[in-house]
C-alpha positions as CSV (number, residue, x, y, z in Angstrom):
1,M,21.9,40.2,10.7
2,S,18.5,41.9,10.4
3,D,15.2,40.1,11.0
4,V,14.4,40.2,7.3
5,Q,17.8,38.7,6.5
6,R,17.2,35.9,9.0
7,L,13.8,35.2,7.4
8,L,15.3,35.2,4.0
9,Q,18.1,32.8,5.1
10,G,15.4,30.5,6.5
11,K,13.3,30.8,3.4
12,I,10.3,31.8,5.5
13,P,7.3,32.8,3.4
14,G,5.6,36.1,4.0
15,A,5.3,39.7,2.9
16,A,8.7,40.6,4.3
17,T,10.6,38.1,2.2
18,G,8.4,38.0,-0.9
19,I,8.3,34.2,-0.6
20,E,5.0,32.4,-1.2
21,V,4.1,28.7,-1.0
22,K,2.3,27.3,-4.0
23,K,0.8,23.8,-4.3
24,S,1.6,21.3,-7.0
25,I,2.3,17.6,-7.5
26,C,5.4,15.7,-8.6
27,A,5.2,13.7,-11.8
28,I,8.8,12.8,-12.2
29,C,8.2,9.1,-11.7
30,D,4.5,9.3,-12.4
31,P,3.0,6.2,-11.0
32,L,-0.7,6.2,-10.6
33,T,-0.7,8.6,-7.7
34,Q,1.4,11.7,-7.4
35,C,3.1,13.1,-4.3
36,G,2.1,16.6,-3.2
37,L,4.6,19.5,-3.4
38,D,4.9,22.7,-1.4
39,L,6.9,25.0,-3.6
40,Y,8.5,28.0,-2.0
41,I,8.7,30.7,-4.7
42,Q,10.5,34.0,-4.8
43,D,10.5,36.3,-7.9
44,G,8.9,33.5,-9.9
45,R,11.6,31.0,-9.1
46,I,11.4,27.9,-6.9
47,I,13.9,28.3,-4.0
48,K,12.7,25.4,-1.8
49,V,10.7,22.2,-2.2
50,E,8.9,20.3,0.6
51,G,6.2,17.6,0.7
52,S,2.6,18.7,1.0
53,K,0.9,17.4,4.1
54,E,-2.6,17.8,2.5
55,N,-1.9,15.2,-0.1
56,P,-3.5,11.9,1.0
57,Y,-1.0,9.8,-0.8
58,S,2.3,11.2,0.2
59,K,1.3,13.0,3.4
60,G,4.2,15.4,3.4
61,T,6.9,13.0,2.4
62,L,9.1,13.0,-0.7
63,C,11.4,10.5,-2.2
64,S,14.8,11.3,-3.6
65,K,13.4,12.1,-7.0
66,G,10.8,14.5,-5.7
67,A,13.4,16.2,-3.4
68,S,15.4,16.9,-6.6
69,T,12.5,18.9,-8.2
70,R,14.5,22.1,-8.4
71,Q,17.4,20.3,-10.2
72,Y,14.8,18.7,-12.5
73,V,13.1,22.0,-13.4
74,Y,16.2,24.1,-13.7
75,S,18.3,21.5,-15.5
76,D,20.6,22.9,-18.2
77,D,19.5,20.0,-20.5
78,R,16.0,21.5,-20.9
79,I,14.8,22.0,-24.5
80,Q,14.3,25.7,-24.8
81,T,12.5,26.3,-28.1
82,P,10.8,24.3,-30.8
83,L,13.5,22.8,-33.1
84,K,13.6,21.8,-36.7
85,R,16.2,19.2,-37.9
86,V,18.7,20.6,-40.4
87,G,21.2,17.7,-40.5
88,P,21.0,13.9,-41.0
89,R,18.9,12.1,-38.5
90,G,20.8,11.3,-35.3
91,E,23.4,14.0,-35.9
92,G,21.7,16.3,-33.5
93,K,21.8,19.4,-35.8
94,F,18.7,21.6,-35.3
95,E,17.7,25.2,-35.6
96,P,15.2,27.1,-33.4
97,I,11.8,27.8,-35.0
98,T,8.6,29.4,-33.7
99,W,5.7,27.5,-32.2
100,D,3.5,28.6,-35.1
101,E,6.0,27.2,-37.7
102,A,6.5,24.0,-35.7
103,L,2.7,23.3,-35.2
104,D,1.8,24.3,-38.7
105,T,4.5,22.0,-40.1
106,I,3.3,19.1,-38.0
107,A,-0.3,19.6,-38.9
108,S,0.5,20.0,-42.6
109,Q,2.6,16.8,-42.7
110,L,0.1,14.7,-40.8
111,K,-2.8,15.9,-43.0
112,Q,-0.8,15.1,-46.2
113,I,0.1,11.6,-45.0
114,K,-3.5,11.0,-43.9
115,E,-4.8,12.0,-47.3
116,Q,-2.2,10.0,-49.3
117,A,-1.8,6.8,-47.2
118,G,-4.6,6.8,-44.6
119,P,-4.8,7.9,-41.0
120,E,-3.7,4.5,-39.7
121,T,-0.2,5.2,-41.1
122,V,0.3,7.8,-38.4
123,G,1.2,6.6,-34.9
124,F,0.6,8.5,-31.6
125,F,2.8,7.5,-28.7
126,A,2.7,8.5,-25.0
127,G,5.7,7.8,-22.8
128,Y,6.1,9.6,-19.5
129,A,4.2,11.4,-18.1
130,K,0.7,10.0,-18.0
131,F,-1.4,13.1,-17.4
132,F,-2.0,13.9,-21.1
133,R,-2.8,10.3,-22.2
134,P,-6.6,10.6,-22.4
135,F,-6.2,13.7,-24.6
136,L,-3.6,12.1,-26.9
137,K,-5.8,9.0,-27.4
138,R,-8.8,11.2,-28.3
139,L,-6.5,13.1,-30.7
140,A,-5.4,9.9,-32.4
141,H,-9.0,8.5,-32.8
142,S,-10.5,11.8,-33.8
143,F,-7.7,12.0,-36.4
144,G,-8.9,8.5,-37.5
145,S,-5.9,6.4,-36.4
146,P,-6.3,3.3,-34.3
147,N,-2.6,3.5,-33.4
148,Y,-2.5,5.2,-30.0
149,M,0.4,3.5,-28.1
150,T,2.0,4.0,-24.7
151,E,4.9,2.7,-22.6
152,S,2.2,0.5,-21.0
153,S,3.0,-1.8,-24.0
154,S,5.8,-2.9,-21.7
155,C,4.4,-1.8,-18.3
156,Y,1.1,-2.5,-16.6
157,Q,-1.1,-3.7,-19.4
158,A,0.1,-7.4,-19.3
159,M,-0.5,-7.5,-15.6
160,S,-4.0,-6.1,-16.3
161,M,-4.4,-8.7,-19.1
162,A,-3.6,-11.5,-16.7
163,Q,-6.2,-10.3,-14.2
164,K,-8.8,-9.8,-16.9
165,L,-8.3,-13.3,-18.3
166,V,-9.0,-14.6,-14.8
167,F,-11.6,-12.3,-13.4
168,G,-12.7,-9.9,-16.2
169,R,-12.2,-6.9,-14.0
170,P,-8.9,-6.3,-12.1
171,G,-9.0,-6.0,-8.4
172,G,-6.5,-4.1,-6.3
173,P,-5.2,-5.0,-2.9
174,D,-7.1,-3.6,0.1
175,I,-4.0,-3.4,2.2
176,M,-5.4,-1.6,5.2
177,R,-8.1,-4.3,5.8
178,A,-6.0,-7.4,4.9
179,D,-4.9,-10.0,7.4
180,C,-2.2,-11.2,5.0
181,L,-0.6,-9.5,2.1
182,L,1.1,-11.5,-0.6
183,V,3.5,-9.1,-2.4
184,W,4.4,-10.7,-5.7
185,S,7.6,-9.2,-7.1
186,A,6.8,-5.6,-6.2
187,N,9.1,-3.3,-4.1
188,P,6.9,-0.3,-3.2
189,F,9.7,1.3,-1.1
190,H,11.5,2.0,-4.4
191,A,8.6,2.3,-6.8
192,N,5.5,3.4,-4.9
193,P,6.4,4.7,-1.4
194,G,2.8,5.3,-0.5
195,N,2.1,1.6,-0.6
196,G,5.3,1.0,1.4
197,R,4.0,3.2,4.1
198,A,0.6,1.4,4.0
199,I,2.4,-1.9,4.4
200,Q,4.3,-0.7,7.4
201,N,1.1,0.5,9.0
202,A,-0.7,-2.7,8.3
203,K,2.2,-4.7,9.7
204,E,2.0,-2.7,12.9
205,R,-1.6,-3.8,13.4
206,G,-0.7,-7.4,12.9
207,M,-1.0,-8.1,9.2
208,K,1.2,-11.0,7.9
209,L,3.4,-10.3,5.0
210,I,4.7,-12.7,2.3
211,V,7.1,-11.4,-0.3
212,V,7.9,-13.2,-3.5
213,D,11.0,-11.6,-5.1
214,P,14.4,-12.9,-6.5
215,R,16.1,-10.0,-4.7
216,V,16.5,-9.0,-1.1
217,T,14.7,-5.6,-0.9
218,P,13.4,-3.2,1.8
219,T,10.0,-4.9,1.3
220,S,11.3,-8.4,1.8
221,A,13.2,-7.2,4.9
222,L,9.8,-6.6,6.5
223,A,8.3,-9.9,5.5
224,D,7.3,-12.8,7.7
225,L,8.2,-15.0,4.8
226,H,10.4,-14.2,1.8
227,L,10.2,-16.6,-1.1
228,Q,13.4,-15.9,-3.1
229,L,12.6,-17.6,-6.4
230,R,14.6,-18.0,-9.5
231,P,13.6,-15.3,-12.1
232,G,10.9,-16.4,-14.5
233,T,9.5,-19.3,-12.3
234,D,6.6,-17.3,-10.7
235,G,4.0,-19.5,-12.4
236,A,5.5,-22.7,-11.0
237,L,5.6,-21.2,-7.5
238,A,2.0,-20.1,-7.7
239,L,0.9,-23.5,-8.9
240,A,2.8,-25.2,-6.1
241,I,1.1,-23.0,-3.6
242,A,-2.2,-23.8,-5.2
243,H,-1.4,-27.5,-4.9
244,V,-1.0,-27.2,-1.1
245,I,-4.1,-25.1,-0.7
246,I,-6.3,-27.6,-2.6
247,K,-4.7,-30.7,-1.0
248,E,-5.2,-29.4,2.5
249,K,-8.7,-28.2,1.6
250,L,-7.9,-24.6,2.4
251,H,-9.7,-23.2,-0.6
252,D,-13.1,-21.5,-0.6
253,Q,-15.2,-24.4,-1.8
254,D,-18.4,-22.4,-1.9
255,F,-16.9,-19.7,-4.1
256,V,-15.2,-22.3,-6.4
257,A,-18.4,-24.3,-6.8
258,S,-20.6,-21.3,-7.5
259,Y,-18.6,-18.8,-9.3
260,T,-15.7,-20.4,-11.2
261,Y,-15.1,-22.1,-14.5
262,G,-12.5,-24.9,-15.2
263,F,-11.7,-25.8,-11.6
264,D,-11.6,-29.5,-12.2
265,E,-9.0,-29.3,-15.0
266,Y,-7.0,-26.7,-13.0
267,K,-7.1,-29.0,-9.9
268,E,-5.8,-31.9,-12.0
269,Y,-3.1,-29.8,-13.5
270,V,-1.7,-28.5,-10.2
271,Q,-1.4,-32.0,-8.8
272,A,2.0,-32.3,-10.5
273,F,3.3,-29.2,-8.7
274,T,4.1,-30.7,-5.4
275,P,6.1,-28.5,-2.9
276,A,9.1,-30.7,-3.9
277,K,8.5,-30.1,-7.6
278,G,8.1,-26.4,-6.8
279,E,11.4,-26.3,-5.0
280,E,13.1,-28.0,-8.0
281,L,11.6,-25.5,-10.5
282,T,11.9,-22.3,-8.5
283,G,14.7,-22.8,-5.9
284,V,12.3,-22.0,-3.0
285,P,12.4,-24.6,-0.3
286,A,9.4,-26.9,-0.2
287,S,8.8,-26.1,3.5
288,K,8.5,-22.3,2.7
289,I,6.0,-23.1,-0.1
290,Q,3.8,-25.0,2.3
291,E,4.2,-22.2,4.9
292,A,3.2,-19.6,2.4
293,A,0.1,-21.5,1.2
294,R,-1.1,-21.9,4.8
295,M,-0.4,-18.3,5.8
296,Y,-2.2,-16.9,2.8
297,A,-5.2,-19.3,2.7
298,S,-5.9,-19.7,6.4
299,V,-6.6,-16.0,7.3
300,K,-10.0,-14.4,6.9
301,R,-8.9,-11.7,4.4
302,A,-5.8,-11.9,2.2
303,A,-4.7,-9.7,-0.7
304,I,-2.2,-9.9,-3.5
305,L,-0.1,-6.8,-4.4
306,P,1.3,-7.3,-7.9
307,S,3.9,-5.3,-9.8
308,A,3.1,-3.5,-13.0
309,S,6.0,-5.2,-14.9
310,S,8.3,-7.5,-13.0
311,V,6.4,-10.8,-13.5
312,V,5.2,-10.0,-17.0
313,H,8.7,-9.1,-18.2
314,H,9.3,-12.7,-19.0
315,T,8.4,-14.7,-22.1
316,N,6.0,-16.7,-20.0
317,G,4.8,-13.6,-18.0
318,V,1.0,-13.6,-18.6
319,Q,0.6,-17.3,-17.8
320,N,2.7,-16.8,-14.7
321,Y,0.6,-14.0,-13.4
322,R,-2.6,-15.9,-14.3
323,A,-1.4,-18.6,-12.0
324,V,-0.7,-16.0,-9.3
325,F,-4.1,-14.2,-9.5
326,A,-5.9,-17.6,-9.6
327,L,-4.9,-17.9,-5.9
328,A,-7.3,-15.0,-5.1
329,G,-10.2,-16.8,-6.7
330,L,-9.1,-20.1,-5.2
331,T,-9.4,-18.7,-1.7
332,G,-12.4,-16.5,-2.3
333,N,-10.4,-13.3,-1.8
334,Y,-11.6,-11.6,-5.0
335,D,-13.7,-8.5,-4.7
336,V,-13.9,-8.6,-1.0
337,L,-12.8,-6.0,1.6
338,G,-9.3,-7.0,2.7
339,G,-8.8,-8.9,-0.5
340,N,-8.4,-7.9,-4.1
341,L,-11.3,-5.4,-4.3
342,V,-12.7,-4.2,-7.6
343,N,-12.7,-0.4,-7.4
344,P,-13.5,1.0,-10.9
345,P,-11.0,3.6,-12.1
346,S,-12.1,7.2,-12.3
347,F,-9.3,8.7,-14.3
348,I,-6.0,7.5,-15.7
349,H,-6.4,4.0,-14.2
350,T,-6.8,5.4,-10.7
351,P,-10.0,4.8,-8.6
352,G,-11.2,8.2,-7.3
353,L,-14.5,7.0,-5.7
354,I,-16.4,9.1,-8.4
355,P,-18.1,8.2,-11.6
356,T,-16.6,9.8,-14.8
357,R,-17.0,9.6,-18.5
358,E,-13.3,9.0,-19.2
359,H,-13.8,6.0,-21.4
360,D,-16.3,7.8,-23.6
361,F,-13.9,10.7,-23.8
362,V,-10.9,8.8,-24.9
363,Q,-12.7,6.5,-27.3
364,S,-14.1,9.2,-29.6
365,R,-14.3,6.7,-32.5
366,P,-15.2,3.0,-32.1
367,W,-12.5,0.4,-33.0
368,S,-14.9,-1.0,-35.6
369,D,-14.6,2.3,-37.6
370,M,-10.8,2.1,-37.9
371,P,-8.3,-0.4,-39.4
372,P,-6.7,-3.0,-37.1
373,R,-4.2,-1.7,-34.6
374,I,-0.5,-2.2,-34.8
375,G,0.2,-5.8,-33.6
376,A,-3.3,-7.1,-34.3
377,D,-2.2,-10.1,-36.3
378,R,0.7,-11.0,-34.0
379,F,-1.0,-10.5,-30.6
380,P,-4.7,-11.2,-31.1
381,V,-5.2,-11.9,-27.3
382,W,-4.0,-8.4,-26.6
383,M,-6.6,-7.1,-29.0
384,D,-9.3,-9.2,-27.4
385,I,-8.4,-8.1,-23.8
386,I,-6.8,-4.6,-24.0
387,D,-9.3,-2.1,-25.2
388,E,-7.0,0.9,-24.7
389,E,-4.2,0.8,-27.2
390,A,-2.1,-0.8,-29.9
391,Q,0.9,-3.0,-28.9
392,A,3.9,-0.7,-29.4
393,M,6.4,-3.5,-29.2
394,H,5.4,-4.5,-32.7
395,L,6.0,-0.9,-34.0
396,P,9.7,-1.4,-35.1
397,E,8.8,-4.4,-37.2
398,Q,5.8,-2.7,-38.8
399,I,7.8,0.4,-39.7
400,R,10.5,-1.9,-41.2
401,T,8.2,-4.2,-43.2
402,G,5.3,-2.0,-44.0
403,S,3.0,-5.0,-43.3
404,P,0.0,-5.2,-43.0
405,Y,0.2,-1.4,-43.8
406,P,3.0,1.1,-43.6
407,V,3.7,3.4,-40.7
408,K,4.9,6.6,-42.1
409,A,4.7,9.1,-39.3
410,L,5.0,9.1,-35.5
411,L,3.9,11.8,-33.1
412,G,5.7,11.0,-29.9
413,F,5.3,12.5,-26.4
414,G,8.3,11.4,-24.4
415,L,9.1,8.5,-26.7
416,N,12.4,6.8,-25.8
417,Y,13.7,4.2,-28.2
418,R,15.7,2.6,-25.3
419,M,12.4,1.2,-23.9
420,W,12.3,-1.5,-26.6
421,P,14.2,-4.8,-26.8
422,D,16.9,-4.5,-29.4
423,S,16.8,-0.8,-28.8
424,E,19.4,-0.2,-31.5
425,G,17.1,-1.9,-34.0
426,F,14.3,0.4,-33.1
427,R,16.6,3.4,-33.4
428,K,17.3,2.4,-37.0
429,S,13.6,1.9,-37.6
430,L,13.0,5.5,-36.6
431,E,15.3,6.6,-39.4
432,M,12.9,5.0,-41.9
433,L,9.9,7.2,-41.0
434,D,8.8,9.9,-43.4
435,F,8.1,12.2,-40.5
436,F,8.8,12.0,-36.8
437,V,8.0,14.4,-34.0
438,N,9.0,14.1,-30.4
439,V,7.9,16.2,-27.4
440,D,10.1,16.1,-24.4
441,I,11.5,18.1,-21.5
442,F,15.1,17.1,-22.2
443,M,17.1,16.7,-25.4
444,T,17.3,12.9,-25.4
445,D,19.0,10.7,-27.9
446,T,15.6,9.8,-29.4
447,C,14.9,13.5,-30.0
448,K,18.0,13.6,-32.2
449,Y,16.2,11.4,-34.8
450,A,13.1,13.7,-34.9
451,D,12.2,16.1,-37.7
452,I,10.5,18.5,-35.2
453,V,11.3,18.6,-31.4
454,L,8.9,20.4,-29.1
455,P,9.8,21.5,-25.5
456,A,7.4,20.2,-22.8
457,C,7.2,21.7,-19.4
458,T,7.3,19.9,-16.0
459,S,4.4,19.3,-13.7
460,V,5.0,22.4,-11.7
461,E,4.7,24.6,-14.8
462,R,1.4,23.2,-16.1
463,S,-2.1,22.1,-15.1
464,E,-3.2,18.5,-14.7
465,L,-6.1,16.5,-13.4
466,R,-5.5,13.7,-11.0
467,C,-7.6,11.3,-8.8
468,Y,-6.5,9.5,-5.7
469,G,-7.8,6.2,-4.2
470,A,-8.7,8.0,-1.0
471,G,-11.5,9.9,-2.8
472,Y,-9.3,13.0,-3.4
473,I,-9.1,15.0,-6.6
474,V,-6.8,17.8,-7.8
475,F,-6.7,20.1,-10.8
476,T,-3.3,21.7,-10.4
477,Q,-2.4,25.2,-11.7
478,P,1.0,26.3,-12.8
479,A,3.2,27.2,-9.8
480,I,5.7,29.0,-12.0
481,A,5.7,30.2,-15.6
482,P,6.9,27.6,-18.1
483,R,10.7,27.9,-18.5
484,Y,11.9,29.1,-21.8
485,Q,9.3,28.4,-24.5
486,S,8.1,25.1,-23.1
487,R,4.4,24.2,-23.1
488,S,2.1,21.7,-21.5
489,D,1.7,18.5,-23.6
490,I,-2.1,19.0,-23.3
491,D,-1.9,22.5,-24.8
492,I,0.2,21.1,-27.7
493,I,-2.5,18.4,-28.3
494,Y,-5.4,20.9,-28.3
495,D,-3.5,23.3,-30.6
496,L,-2.7,20.5,-33.0
497,A,-6.4,19.4,-32.9
498,S,-7.3,22.9,-34.1
499,R,-4.7,23.1,-36.8
500,L,-5.7,19.6,-38.1
501,G,-9.2,20.8,-38.5
502,L,-10.7,17.9,-36.5
503,D,-14.5,17.9,-36.2
504,D,-14.4,17.3,-32.5
505,P,-16.6,19.6,-30.3
506,L,-14.7,18.9,-27.1
507,F,-11.3,19.8,-28.6
508,Q,-13.0,22.9,-29.9
509,A,-14.4,23.8,-26.5
510,G,-11.0,23.6,-24.7
511,L,-9.5,21.8,-21.7
512,D,-11.7,23.1,-18.9
513,A,-14.9,22.2,-20.9
514,S,-13.4,18.8,-21.6
515,I,-12.7,18.2,-17.9
516,D,-16.3,19.4,-17.0
517,W,-17.6,16.8,-19.6
518,I,-15.5,14.0,-18.2
519,L,-16.4,14.8,-14.6
520,E,-20.1,15.5,-15.3
521,P,-21.4,12.4,-13.6
522,S,-19.6,13.4,-10.4
523,G,-21.0,16.9,-10.3
524,I,-17.4,18.3,-9.9
525,T,-16.3,21.1,-12.3
526,A,-13.0,22.5,-13.3
527,A,-14.0,25.9,-11.8
528,E,-14.7,24.3,-8.4
529,L,-11.4,22.4,-8.5
530,K,-9.4,25.6,-9.1
531,K,-10.7,26.9,-5.8
532,H,-8.7,24.1,-4.1
533,P,-5.1,24.3,-5.3
534,A,-4.0,21.4,-3.1
535,G,-6.9,19.3,-4.1
536,M,-10.2,18.3,-2.3
537,F,-12.0,15.3,-1.1
538,V,-14.8,14.4,-3.5
539,P,-18.4,15.0,-2.4
540,N,-20.6,11.9,-2.1
541,P,-17.7,9.3,-2.6
542,I,-18.8,5.9,-3.8
543,K,-18.4,3.5,-0.9
544,P,-16.6,0.3,-1.8
545,Q,-19.0,-2.6,-2.2
546,E,-17.8,-6.2,-2.1
547,R,-18.8,-9.4,-4.0
548,K,-20.4,-7.4,-6.8
549,Y,-20.3,-10.6,-8.8
550,R,-23.4,-11.8,-6.9
551,E,-25.5,-9.3,-8.9
552,I,-23.3,-8.7,-11.9
553,D,-21.5,-11.5,-13.8
554,F,-17.8,-11.6,-14.1
555,A,-16.7,-9.8,-17.2
556,T,-15.4,-13.0,-18.8
557,L,-16.8,-15.1,-21.6
558,S,-18.2,-17.6,-19.1
559,G,-19.5,-15.0,-16.7
560,K,-17.4,-16.6,-14.0
561,M,-13.9,-16.4,-12.5
562,E,-11.9,-18.6,-15.0
563,F,-9.2,-21.0,-13.9
564,K,-9.4,-22.0,-17.6
565,S,-9.7,-19.0,-19.9
566,K,-12.4,-19.2,-22.5
567,V,-10.6,-16.5,-24.5
568,L,-7.5,-18.6,-24.7
569,E,-9.5,-21.7,-25.5
570,K,-10.1,-20.0,-28.9
571,Y,-6.4,-20.0,-29.6
572,E,-5.3,-23.3,-28.1
573,D,-5.2,-25.2,-31.4
574,K,-4.4,-22.2,-33.7
575,S,-1.7,-20.5,-31.6
576,G,-0.8,-23.0,-28.9
577,H,-1.9,-20.6,-26.1
578,A,-2.8,-22.8,-23.2
579,A,-6.2,-22.1,-21.6
580,L,-5.0,-23.2,-18.2
581,P,-2.3,-21.2,-16.5
582,V,0.3,-23.6,-17.8
583,Y,3.9,-23.2,-16.6
584,T,6.7,-23.1,-19.2
585,P,10.2,-22.0,-18.4
586,P,11.5,-18.7,-20.0
587,K,12.4,-19.1,-23.7
588,Y,16.1,-18.8,-22.9
589,S,16.9,-20.6,-19.7
590,L,18.7,-23.6,-18.3
591,E,15.5,-25.6,-18.5
592,A,14.5,-24.6,-22.1
593,T,17.9,-24.1,-23.7
594,P,20.5,-26.1,-21.7
595,E,23.1,-26.0,-24.6
596,L,22.9,-22.2,-24.7
597,A,23.1,-22.0,-20.9
598,K,26.5,-23.7,-21.0
599,D,28.0,-20.7,-22.8
600,Y,25.8,-18.1,-21.1
601,P,25.3,-19.4,-17.6
602,F,23.9,-16.3,-15.9
603,I,20.3,-15.1,-15.8
604,L,20.1,-11.5,-16.9
605,N,17.4,-9.6,-15.1
606,T,17.0,-6.0,-16.1
607,G,15.0,-2.9,-15.1
608,S,14.4,-3.5,-11.4
609,R,13.7,-0.1,-9.9
610,L,16.3,1.8,-8.0
611,P,15.0,4.5,-5.6
612,M,16.8,7.4,-7.2
613,F,16.1,6.7,-10.8
614,V,13.1,6.3,-13.0
615,H,13.8,5.1,-16.5
616,T,16.1,7.7,-18.0
617,R,14.7,10.9,-16.4
618,T,17.0,11.5,-13.4
619,F,20.4,10.2,-14.5
620,R,21.2,13.9,-15.3
621,L,20.5,15.2,-11.8
622,S,23.5,15.4,-9.5
623,W,21.5,14.8,-6.3
624,T,20.0,11.5,-7.5
625,S,23.1,10.3,-9.4
626,S,25.3,10.9,-6.3
627,L,23.3,8.1,-4.6
628,R,24.7,5.6,-7.1
629,P,28.1,7.1,-7.9
630,N,29.4,4.0,-9.8
631,F,26.5,4.1,-12.3
632,P,26.0,2.6,-14.8
633,S,26.7,-0.6,-13.0
634,A,25.3,-4.1,-12.7
635,D,24.6,-6.0,-9.4
636,M,26.2,-9.4,-9.0
637,N,26.6,-11.7,-6.0
638,P,30.0,-11.6,-4.3
639,T,30.4,-15.4,-4.6
640,D,30.2,-15.1,-8.4
641,A,32.6,-12.1,-8.4
642,V,35.2,-14.0,-6.4
643,R,34.9,-17.0,-8.8
644,L,35.5,-14.7,-11.8
645,G,38.2,-12.5,-10.1
646,I,36.0,-9.4,-10.1
647,R,36.2,-6.7,-7.5
648,Q,33.9,-3.9,-6.6
649,D,33.8,-1.2,-9.3
650,D,35.8,-3.3,-11.8
651,T,34.7,-2.9,-15.4
652,I,32.8,-6.0,-16.6
653,R,31.3,-7.0,-19.9
654,I,27.8,-8.5,-19.9
655,I,27.4,-10.5,-23.1
656,T,24.4,-12.2,-24.7
657,P,24.2,-13.8,-28.1
658,K,22.9,-10.5,-29.4
659,D,25.4,-7.9,-28.1
660,A,27.5,-6.8,-25.2
661,V,27.8,-3.8,-22.8
662,S,30.5,-2.7,-20.4
663,V,29.6,-1.5,-16.9
664,K,30.9,-1.3,-13.4
665,A,30.5,-4.3,-11.1
666,N,28.4,-3.6,-8.0
667,L,28.8,-6.5,-5.5
668,T,25.8,-7.1,-3.3
669,G,24.2,-9.9,-1.4
670,M,20.8,-8.5,-2.5
671,V,21.0,-10.6,-5.6
672,Q,21.2,-14.4,-5.9
673,P,24.2,-16.2,-7.2
674,G,23.9,-16.8,-10.9
675,V,21.8,-13.8,-11.5
676,I,22.9,-10.4,-12.9
677,H,20.6,-7.4,-12.2
678,M,21.1,-4.2,-14.2
679,Y,19.1,-1.0,-14.4
680,H,18.0,0.1,-17.9
681,G,18.2,3.0,-20.2
682,H,21.5,4.6,-19.5
683,Q,23.1,6.2,-22.5
684,A,26.6,4.8,-21.8
685,A,25.3,1.2,-21.2
686,D,21.9,0.5,-22.7
687,V,21.2,-3.0,-21.6
688,N,18.1,-3.4,-23.7
689,R,20.3,-3.6,-26.8
690,L,21.3,-7.1,-25.5
691,F,17.8,-8.5,-26.2
692,E,16.5,-9.7,-29.5
693,E,13.5,-7.8,-30.9
694,D,11.3,-10.8,-30.8
695,Y,12.2,-11.9,-27.2
696,L,8.5,-11.4,-26.3
697,D,5.7,-13.0,-24.4
698,P,3.5,-14.4,-27.3
699,L,0.3,-13.5,-25.4
700,S,1.1,-9.9,-24.4
701,G,4.0,-8.9,-26.6
702,F,5.9,-7.9,-23.4
703,P,9.7,-8.1,-23.6
704,G,11.5,-10.8,-21.6
705,F,13.6,-8.2,-19.8
706,K,13.7,-10.2,-16.5
707,S,15.0,-13.5,-17.8
708,A,17.5,-13.9,-20.5
709,L,20.9,-15.7,-20.5
710,C,24.2,-13.9,-20.5
711,K,27.8,-14.4,-19.5
712,V,30.0,-12.0,-17.5
713,E,33.7,-11.4,-17.9
714,K,36.2,-8.9,-16.4
715,A,36.9,-6.3,-19.0
716,D,40.2,-5.1,-20.2
717,E,41.4,-2.5,-17.7
718,R,41.8,0.0,-20.6
719,V,38.0,0.1,-21.2
720,V,36.8,3.4,-20.0
721,L,33.1,4.0,-19.3
């Protein structure tokens, strides 16, 4: 074997092999920070993928999803050209068309609908990924529609709402300075590995770790204390912890006296939540509740790490998380180093230690100049608190009823109808639209209902701007040419803005000029960022300042941290929304519906993250799917399985009053007896169809995916998945 052959076999970059390394980022799972990629490229094709050591978040590591980048990019399921539907919706019959024909058709249809029915009758939806969202929102508002919606209608925004109702401004955990970290139903080792690594490092320096989670997880395995509660009882557990803190005078009495509203009523309310009562409601032993309260409240600096969706995927979710976040105020751990520190976002919800004009960019038209958003009548608290978007969970009903105004067209980027409760109901609603466009990487079932389908490219084939909490910023450039005829979502948005004839100077100026405008307060330009393909640390980073509330009031109606919400006080009589973080059991539960529970005795908990999957994006990849070969499956405790005569990999039926699905049984002690955990979104077993459309938190509109009632039975052996 020659030297060159050995170099080629080892995929060594250099002139002799023609292999070069290009920098990019992975946006397959697209949390708020992206892992860095080193892409080994030969003849315009990726032949090897490694983690990029320069990236301050991933530091050279990759999860199973990022390691599958080549399979993702070179999947045979990629949409290759723009497509026009030629058969009935859902049949999947399309013919290829040119980009010009596709974009001209979309622009013509949207302008016609706007002229005939009003701009508000057109909805704009962003699923995954997140990088194009500021630009899509600007497109929606410049068009005149208030109905910009995202998958954050069932992820993140309700958690943010809970924090805003308590503090006005959300605060993130300062893990590296914390003496104690209270992880509340998050599992970063599966969902956000960078935080998992930060927790490991903090544990090594002596940080105490409390994990609240119904499951046994890699995170709970590291914990000094694991509080394994019954799903949906988070609020009761938080109130019981508060009871101990107040009773034992472990709270920050100076902070409470000077900077809070409603403490006396809150104190009186939590008196009923003794550790014994907490054990009765949650299943967590009273002794562990007391231990957790003392561990969290007795240290100098303690932080809470929440999840974007786990706690708020209950019909009582926002009130539950309000009770959790109140613990940070109760102990004076809000906006302090080592606690929950307020660090304003720079771009796409991520702090970058730089000032930007993102908000002014995305809100090109004030809400007051547009009709009410979708969901305004049904979820007024959402409209009071969430400034970013409409509540998409109400979209199916508004399409179906046309009230208070019709929705005639939908421009979707990565829209997946399986995200909604009663997913089959939303699929049928899509059929009622006059015009539907979906942009995606893969030909999904949702795309089959579109009139026009556009092929999007992956993160390694496009440019995107990202900020990192370490004060790092990157404006990636395409590492390879877009496959087939795919394009960046942002390029599609700017082209549509032009064809729609929008009077918008930043759309007319182009992407680089828009980025320069957004970043202008920081002094950073797109041209400068292009000189640093792996990214760069920002000049003059803003140093974190604590206790900013001493000079600037809390962004609440009272100007203080609110144990009792003045926003919710407005709705107590009219809508029955409690101003205190009152605990109520889930809408369907043993406590709330005991008669129903007799026939449906299991708690159904869906959507908990698995490390190899993210929503529906990686089911199709052989590397990731091989890590869960019995998928689709549901996790159940072996004791339940023995009682029901179920063995590993048997086919079972999960049944709710709404519907049923058949899956494989995966027996594991990681789940509690009486609870069924199932991942979501699989084509062969879409668990979201088991939920009623209106099984929602009345405050946020979030689906109760983590606590419904079901029964389980062994299926007929003839059932084939």
